C-alpha positions in Angstrom: 16.0 6.5 0.5 15.0 6.5 4.1 12.7 3.6 5.2 10.1 5.9 6.6 9.8 7.8 3.4 9.6 4.5 1.5 6.8 3.4 3.7 4.9 6.6 3.1 5.3 6.1 -0.6 4.0 2.6 -0.4 1.1 3.6 1.7 0.2 6.4 -0.8 0.4 3.9 -3.6 -1.9 1.5 -1.8 -4.5 4.2 -1.2 -4.3 5.2 -4.8 -4.9 1.6 -5.9 -7.9 1.3 -3.5 -9.3 4.6 -4.9 -8.9 3.4 -8.5 -10.6 0.1 -7.7 -13.4 2.0 -6.0 -13.8 4.7 -8.6 -13.9 2.2 -11.5 -16.8 0.1 -10.2 -17.4 -1.4 -13.6 -14.1 -3.4 -13.5 -14.2 -7.1 -13.6 -14.5 -8.6 -10.1 -11.2 -10.4 -10.5 -9.4 -7.2 -11.4 -10.8 -5.5 -8.4 -9.7 -8.4 -6.2 -6.2 -8.2 -7.6 -6.0 -4.4 -7.1 -7.1 -4.7 -3.5 -4.7 -7.6 -2.9 -1.8 -5.6 -4.2 -2.9 -2.6 -2.1 -3.1 -4.9 1.0 0.4 -6.3 0.4 1.8 -2.8 -0.1 0.2 -1.5 3.1 1.5 -4.4 5.2 5.0 -3.9 3.7 4.8 -0.2 4.5 3.8 -0.9 8.1 6.6 -3.4 8.5 9.2 -1.0 7.1 7.9 1.8 9.3 8.2 -0.5 12.4 11.8 -1.4 11.3 12.7 2.3 10.9 11.3 3.1 14.3 13.2 0.4 16.1 16.4 1.5 14.3 16.2 5.0 15.6 16.2 3.9 19.2 
């Protein structure tokens, strides 16, 4: 799998997790913190992978 495609999948997953934590407002606060933290880790990983794939193409 290409790194740019993988980063898009990771970003999409991060946005889905953020949407789930926002839509289910009645979740326990710790659960919402965990979901948002996982989404943050996924988005940072996706950005790093995207930067790596961009520097490889040059």
